[in-house]
Backbone atoms as SQL, in Angstrom:
CREATE TABLE atoms (id INTEGER PRIMARY KEY, chain TEXT, resi INTEGER, resn TEXT, atom TEXT, x REAL, y REAL, z REAL);
INSERT INTO atoms VALUES
  (1, 'A', 1, 'UNK', 'N', 62.353, 98.437, 93.982),
  (2, 'A', 1, 'UNK', 'CA', 61.614, 98.141, 95.159),
  (3, 'A', 1, 'UNK', 'C', 60.842, 99.409, 95.512),
  (4, 'A', 2, 'UNK', 'N', 59.451, 99.156, 95.830),
  (5, 'A', 2, 'UNK', 'CA', 58.590, 100.386, 96.208),
  (6, 'A', 2, 'UNK', 'C', 58.616, 100.556, 97.754),
  (7, 'A', 3, 'UNK', 'N', 58.118, 101.759, 98.163),
  (8, 'A', 3, 'UNK', 'CA', 58.046, 102.047, 99.590),
  (9, 'A', 3, 'UNK', 'C', 56.758, 101.403, 100.008),
  (10, 'A', 4, 'UNK', 'N', 56.821, 100.856, 101.252),
  (11, 'A', 4, 'UNK', 'CA', 55.665, 100.379, 101.905),
  (12, 'A', 4, 'UNK', 'C', 55.096, 101.055, 102.998),
  (13, 'A', 5, 'UNK', 'N', 53.838, 101.393, 103.025),
  (14, 'A', 5, 'UNK', 'CA', 53.178, 102.061, 104.066),
  (15, 'A', 5, 'UNK', 'C', 52.853, 101.055, 105.323),
  (16, 'A', 6, 'UNK', 'N', 53.815, 101.227, 106.223),
  (17, 'A', 6, 'UNK', 'CA', 53.791, 100.257, 107.420),
  (18, 'A', 6, 'UNK', 'C', 52.678, 100.420, 108.188),
  (19, 'A', 7, 'UNK', 'N', 51.984, 101.455, 108.150),
  (20, 'A', 7, 'UNK', 'CA', 50.704, 101.688, 108.939),
  (21, 'A', 7, 'UNK', 'C', 49.567, 100.757, 108.546),
  (22, 'A', 8, 'UNK', 'N', 49.703, 100.288, 107.379),
  (23, 'A', 8, 'UNK', 'CA', 48.570, 99.373, 106.870),
  (24, 'A', 8, 'UNK', 'C', 49.014, 97.950, 106.697),
  (25, 'A', 9, 'UNK', 'N', 50.067, 97.433, 107.281),
  (26, 'A', 9, 'UNK', 'CA', 50.468, 96.176, 107.228),
  (27, 'A', 9, 'UNK', 'C', 49.547, 95.268, 108.106),
  (28, 'A', 10, 'UNK', 'N', 49.231, 93.980, 107.480),
  (29, 'A', 10, 'UNK', 'CA', 48.396, 93.201, 108.239),
  (30, 'A', 10, 'UNK', 'C', 49.072, 91.990, 109.049),
  (31, 'A', 11, 'UNK', 'N', 48.473, 91.703, 110.197),
  (32, 'A', 11, 'UNK', 'CA', 49.115, 90.548, 110.873),
  (33, 'A', 11, 'UNK', 'C', 48.654, 89.255, 110.181),
  (34, 'A', 12, 'UNK', 'N', 49.060, 88.053, 110.651),
  (35, 'A', 12, 'UNK', 'CA', 48.861, 86.805, 110.047),
  (36, 'A', 12, 'UNK', 'C', 47.382, 86.539, 110.194),
  (37, 'A', 13, 'UNK', 'N', 46.749, 86.835, 111.351),
  (38, 'A', 13, 'UNK', 'CA', 45.321, 86.582, 111.571),
  (39, 'A', 13, 'UNK', 'C', 44.477, 87.503, 110.447),
  (40, 'A', 14, 'UNK', 'N', 44.841, 88.814, 110.459),
  (41, 'A', 14, 'UNK', 'CA', 44.203, 89.701, 109.451),
  (42, 'A', 14, 'UNK', 'C', 44.211, 89.295, 108.080),
  (43, 'A', 15, 'UNK', 'N', 45.561, 88.927, 107.564),
  (44, 'A', 15, 'UNK', 'CA', 45.724, 88.403, 106.269),
  (45, 'A', 15, 'UNK', 'C', 44.821, 87.250, 105.990),
  (46, 'A', 16, 'UNK', 'N', 44.845, 86.267, 106.913),
  (47, 'A', 16, 'UNK', 'CA', 44.074, 85.047, 106.786),
  (48, 'A', 16, 'UNK', 'C', 42.625, 85.473, 106.587),
  (49, 'A', 17, 'UNK', 'N', 42.100, 86.371, 107.453),
  (50, 'A', 17, 'UNK', 'CA', 40.646, 86.726, 107.361),
  (51, 'A', 17, 'UNK', 'C', 40.390, 87.385, 105.943),
  (52, 'A', 18, 'UNK', 'N', 41.394, 88.119, 105.523),
  (53, 'A', 18, 'UNK', 'CA', 41.081, 88.916, 104.280),
  (54, 'A', 18, 'UNK', 'C', 40.995, 87.991, 103.157),
  (55, 'A', 19, 'UNK', 'N', 41.878, 86.920, 103.046),
  (56, 'A', 19, 'UNK', 'CA', 41.820, 85.896, 102.108),
  (57, 'A', 19, 'UNK', 'C', 40.672, 84.822, 102.348),
  (58, 'A', 20, 'UNK', 'N', 40.172, 84.664, 103.383),
  (59, 'A', 20, 'UNK', 'CA', 39.222, 83.751, 103.689),
  (60, 'A', 20, 'UNK', 'C', 39.779, 82.260, 103.824),
  (61, 'A', 21, 'UNK', 'N', 40.996, 82.249, 104.416),
  (62, 'A', 21, 'UNK', 'CA', 41.599, 80.963, 104.663),
  (63, 'A', 21, 'UNK', 'C', 42.115, 80.971, 106.130),
  (64, 'A', 22, 'UNK', 'N', 42.611, 79.811, 106.541),
  (65, 'A', 22, 'UNK', 'CA', 43.094, 79.702, 107.920),
  (66, 'A', 22, 'UNK', 'C', 44.489, 80.238, 108.143),
  (67, 'A', 23, 'UNK', 'N', 44.666, 80.507, 109.362),
  (68, 'A', 23, 'UNK', 'CA', 45.984, 81.041, 109.850),
  (69, 'A', 23, 'UNK', 'C', 47.095, 80.030, 109.438),
  (70, 'A', 24, 'UNK', 'N', 46.892, 78.781, 109.628),
  (71, 'A', 24, 'UNK', 'CA', 47.806, 77.720, 109.282),
  (72, 'A', 24, 'UNK', 'C', 48.108, 77.721, 107.733),
  (73, 'A', 25, 'UNK', 'N', 47.121, 77.858, 106.830),
  (74, 'A', 25, 'UNK', 'CA', 47.357, 78.087, 105.546),
  (75, 'A', 25, 'UNK', 'C', 48.378, 79.230, 105.206),
  (76, 'A', 26, 'UNK', 'N', 48.091, 80.314, 105.810),
  (77, 'A', 26, 'UNK', 'CA', 48.928, 81.453, 105.640),
  (78, 'A', 26, 'UNK', 'C', 50.344, 81.172, 106.000),
  (79, 'A', 27, 'UNK', 'N', 50.560, 80.398, 107.162),
  (80, 'A', 27, 'UNK', 'CA', 51.913, 80.000, 107.628),
  (81, 'A', 27, 'UNK', 'C', 52.510, 79.082, 106.644),
  (82, 'A', 28, 'UNK', 'N', 51.769, 78.153, 105.964),
  (83, 'A', 28, 'UNK', 'CA', 52.338, 77.186, 105.019),
  (84, 'A', 28, 'UNK', 'C', 52.687, 78.024, 103.761),
  (85, 'A', 29, 'UNK', 'N', 51.841, 78.955, 103.316),
  (86, 'A', 29, 'UNK', 'CA', 52.244, 79.666, 102.126),
  (87, 'A', 29, 'UNK', 'C', 53.432, 80.593, 102.263),
  (88, 'A', 30, 'UNK', 'N', 53.631, 81.110, 103.529),
  (89, 'A', 30, 'UNK', 'CA', 54.811, 81.999, 103.649),
  (90, 'A', 30, 'UNK', 'C', 56.050, 81.104, 103.812),
  (91, 'A', 31, 'UNK', 'N', 55.853, 79.832, 104.656),
  (92, 'A', 31, 'UNK', 'CA', 57.070, 78.918, 104.770),
  (93, 'A', 31, 'UNK', 'C', 57.516, 78.413, 103.319),
  (94, 'A', 32, 'UNK', 'N', 56.660, 78.175, 102.381),
  (95, 'A', 32, 'UNK', 'CA', 56.994, 77.685, 101.098),
  (96, 'A', 32, 'UNK', 'C', 57.258, 79.011, 100.072),
  (97, 'A', 33, 'UNK', 'N', 57.286, 80.142, 100.616),
  (98, 'A', 33, 'UNK', 'CA', 57.499, 81.310, 99.898),
  (99, 'A', 33, 'UNK', 'C', 56.564, 81.517, 98.670),
  (100, 'A', 34, 'UNK', 'N', 55.428, 81.161, 98.853),
  (101, 'A', 34, 'UNK', 'CA', 54.351, 81.360, 97.789),
  (102, 'A', 34, 'UNK', 'C', 53.634, 82.735, 98.095),
  (103, 'A', 35, 'UNK', 'N', 53.718, 83.151, 99.247),
  (104, 'A', 35, 'UNK', 'CA', 53.120, 84.463, 99.629),
  (105, 'A', 35, 'UNK', 'C', 54.121, 85.492, 100.180),
  (106, 'A', 36, 'UNK', 'N', 54.117, 86.546, 99.679),
  (107, 'A', 36, 'UNK', 'CA', 55.229, 87.621, 100.134),
  (108, 'A', 36, 'UNK', 'C', 54.881, 88.002, 101.545),
  (109, 'A', 37, 'UNK', 'N', 55.819, 88.210, 102.234),
  (110, 'A', 37, 'UNK', 'CA', 55.600, 88.750, 103.479),
  (111, 'A', 37, 'UNK', 'C', 56.801, 89.624, 104.090),
  (112, 'A', 38, 'UNK', 'N', 56.638, 90.384, 105.127),
  (113, 'A', 38, 'UNK', 'CA', 57.706, 91.189, 105.683),
  (114, 'A', 38, 'UNK', 'C', 57.882, 90.816, 107.078),
  (115, 'A', 39, 'UNK', 'N', 59.237, 90.677, 107.413),
  (116, 'A', 39, 'UNK', 'CA', 59.420, 90.155, 108.765),
  (117, 'A', 39, 'UNK', 'C', 60.240, 91.162, 109.625),
  (118, 'A', 40, 'UNK', 'N', 59.792, 91.485, 110.782),
  (119, 'A', 40, 'UNK', 'CA', 60.469, 92.446, 111.737),
  (120, 'A', 40, 'UNK', 'C', 60.709, 91.466, 112.801),
  (121, 'A', 41, 'UNK', 'N', 62.009, 91.069, 112.912),
  (122, 'A', 41, 'UNK', 'CA', 62.468, 90.149, 113.990),
  (123, 'A', 41, 'UNK', 'C', 61.604, 88.844, 113.893),
  (124, 'A', 42, 'UNK', 'N', 60.814, 88.633, 114.939),
  (125, 'A', 42, 'UNK', 'CA', 59.992, 87.453, 114.815),
  (126, 'A', 42, 'UNK', 'C', 58.494, 87.654, 114.379),
  (127, 'A', 43, 'UNK', 'N', 58.307, 88.907, 114.060),
  (128, 'A', 43, 'UNK', 'CA', 56.928, 89.345, 113.717),
  (129, 'A', 43, 'UNK', 'C', 56.767, 89.275, 112.069),
  (130, 'A', 44, 'UNK', 'N', 55.744, 88.671, 111.631),
  (131, 'A', 44, 'UNK', 'CA', 55.383, 88.712, 110.388),
  (132, 'A', 44, 'UNK', 'C', 54.278, 89.530, 109.928),
  (133, 'A', 45, 'UNK', 'N', 54.437, 90.337, 108.853),
  (134, 'A', 45, 'UNK', 'CA', 53.335, 91.134, 108.411),
  (135, 'A', 45, 'UNK', 'C', 53.205, 91.064, 106.942),
  (136, 'A', 46, 'UNK', 'N', 51.926, 91.461, 106.534),
  (137, 'A', 46, 'UNK', 'CA', 51.598, 91.225, 105.043),
  (138, 'A', 46, 'UNK', 'C', 51.175, 92.628, 104.577),
  (139, 'A', 47, 'UNK', 'N', 51.503, 92.986, 103.289),
  (140, 'A', 47, 'UNK', 'CA', 51.158, 94.159, 102.646),
  (141, 'A', 47, 'UNK', 'C', 49.933, 93.831, 101.933),
  (142, 'A', 48, 'UNK', 'N', 48.838, 94.548, 102.008),
  (143, 'A', 48, 'UNK', 'CA', 47.555, 94.272, 101.285),
  (144, 'A', 48, 'UNK', 'C', 47.800, 94.105, 99.816),
  (145, 'A', 49, 'UNK', 'N', 48.666, 94.954, 99.297),
  (146, 'A', 49, 'UNK', 'CA', 49.048, 94.810, 97.759),
  (147, 'A', 49, 'UNK', 'C', 49.562, 93.297, 97.443),
  (148, 'A', 50, 'UNK', 'N', 50.359, 92.858, 98.319),
  (149, 'A', 50, 'UNK', 'CA', 50.843, 91.483, 98.087),
  (150, 'A', 50, 'UNK', 'C', 49.786, 90.558, 98.165),
  (151, 'A', 51, 'UNK', 'N', 48.895, 90.660, 99.038),
  (152, 'A', 51, 'UNK', 'CA', 47.668, 89.676, 99.095),
  (153, 'A', 51, 'UNK', 'C', 46.973, 89.814, 97.887),
  (154, 'A', 52, 'UNK', 'N', 46.694, 91.144, 97.327),
  (155, 'A', 52, 'UNK', 'CA', 45.959, 91.204, 95.966),
  (156, 'A', 52, 'UNK', 'C', 46.638, 90.557, 94.896),
  (157, 'A', 53, 'UNK', 'N', 48.122, 90.714, 94.805),
  (158, 'A', 53, 'UNK', 'CA', 48.941, 90.118, 93.763),
  (159, 'A', 53, 'UNK', 'C', 48.784, 88.640, 93.961),
  (160, 'A', 54, 'UNK', 'N', 48.919, 88.048, 95.081),
  (161, 'A', 54, 'UNK', 'CA', 48.759, 86.640, 95.304),
  (162, 'A', 54, 'UNK', 'C', 47.409, 86.071, 94.749),
  (163, 'A', 55, 'UNK', 'N', 46.314, 86.798, 95.072),
  (164, 'A', 55, 'UNK', 'CA', 44.955, 86.446, 94.634),
  (165, 'A', 55, 'UNK', 'C', 44.971, 86.523, 93.226),
  (166, 'A', 56, 'UNK', 'N', 45.477, 87.536, 92.526),
  (167, 'A', 56, 'UNK', 'CA', 45.301, 87.578, 90.949),
  (168, 'A', 56, 'UNK', 'C', 46.111, 86.518, 90.457),
  (169, 'A', 57, 'UNK', 'N', 47.343, 86.332, 91.011),
  (170, 'A', 57, 'UNK', 'CA', 48.266, 85.220, 90.338),
  (171, 'A', 57, 'UNK', 'C', 47.601, 83.841, 90.366),
  (172, 'A', 58, 'UNK', 'N', 46.732, 83.565, 91.409),
  (173, 'A', 58, 'UNK', 'CA', 46.173, 82.189, 91.563),
  (174, 'A', 58, 'UNK', 'C', 44.729, 82.169, 91.015),
  (175, 'A', 59, 'UNK', 'N', 44.269, 83.289, 90.244),
  (176, 'A', 59, 'UNK', 'CA', 42.944, 83.286, 89.667),
  (177, 'A', 59, 'UNK', 'C', 43.013, 82.260, 88.595),
  (178, 'A', 60, 'UNK', 'N', 41.904, 81.455, 88.497),
  (179, 'A', 60, 'UNK', 'CA', 41.698, 80.447, 87.461),
  (180, 'A', 60, 'UNK', 'C', 40.517, 81.070, 86.492),
  (181, 'A', 61, 'UNK', 'N', 41.010, 81.441, 85.329),
  (182, 'A', 61, 'UNK', 'CA', 39.984, 81.996, 84.381),
  (183, 'A', 61, 'UNK', 'C', 39.042, 80.932, 83.980),
  (184, 'A', 62, 'UNK', 'N', 37.727, 81.360, 83.805),
  (185, 'A', 62, 'UNK', 'CA', 36.681, 80.504, 83.336),
  (186, 'A', 62, 'UNK', 'C', 36.874, 80.320, 81.856),
  (187, 'A', 63, 'UNK', 'N', 36.468, 79.272, 81.278),
  (188, 'A', 63, 'UNK', 'CA', 36.501, 78.997, 79.784),
  (189, 'A', 63, 'UNK', 'C', 34.943, 78.701, 79.457),
  (190, 'A', 64, 'UNK', 'N', 34.749, 79.046, 78.172),
  (191, 'A', 64, 'UNK', 'CA', 33.341, 78.782, 77.840),
  (192, 'A', 64, 'UNK', 'C', 33.241, 77.298, 77.334),
  (193, 'A', 65, 'UNK', 'N', 32.058, 77.034, 76.928),
  (194, 'A', 65, 'UNK', 'CA', 31.628, 75.714, 76.336),
  (195, 'A', 65, 'UNK', 'C', 32.525, 75.226, 75.187),
  (196, 'A', 66, 'UNK', 'N', 33.052, 73.937, 75.370),
  (197, 'A', 66, 'UNK', 'CA', 33.968, 73.387, 74.391),
  (198, 'A', 66, 'UNK', 'C', 35.327, 74.105, 74.157),
  (199, 'A', 67, 'UNK', 'N', 35.773, 74.699, 75.404),
  (200, 'A', 67, 'UNK', 'CA', 37.046, 75.468, 75.355),
  (201, 'A', 67, 'UNK', 'C', 37.151, 76.859, 74.694),
  (202, 'A', 68, 'UNK', 'N', 35.924, 77.360, 74.353),
  (203, 'A', 68, 'UNK', 'CA', 35.956, 78.837, 73.748),
  (204, 'A', 68, 'UNK', 'C', 36.066, 79.855, 74.996),
  (205, 'A', 69, 'UNK', 'N', 36.098, 81.099, 74.460),
  (206, 'A', 69, 'UNK', 'CA', 36.254, 82.135, 75.595),
  (207, 'A', 69, 'UNK', 'C', 34.906, 82.266, 76.320),
  (208, 'A', 70, 'UNK', 'N', 34.869, 82.593, 77.485),
  (209, 'A', 70, 'UNK', 'CA', 33.669, 82.761, 78.234),
  (210, 'A', 70, 'UNK', 'C', 33.079, 84.149, 78.056);
């Protein structure tokens, strides 16, 4: 487990803005444990590195014509 720089953790609204999705979608992703988050009591925060990992994990690679490499 790596150390987290708590000075750069994002709120739900900030994480939603960074990913370009709604706050509700962020809440659904955290409820289903598809997006990593950090909880301090009732406060939920997001590490930007976790958002980047989530984005990369959900990247759909393009394929070329007739299934060849792009």
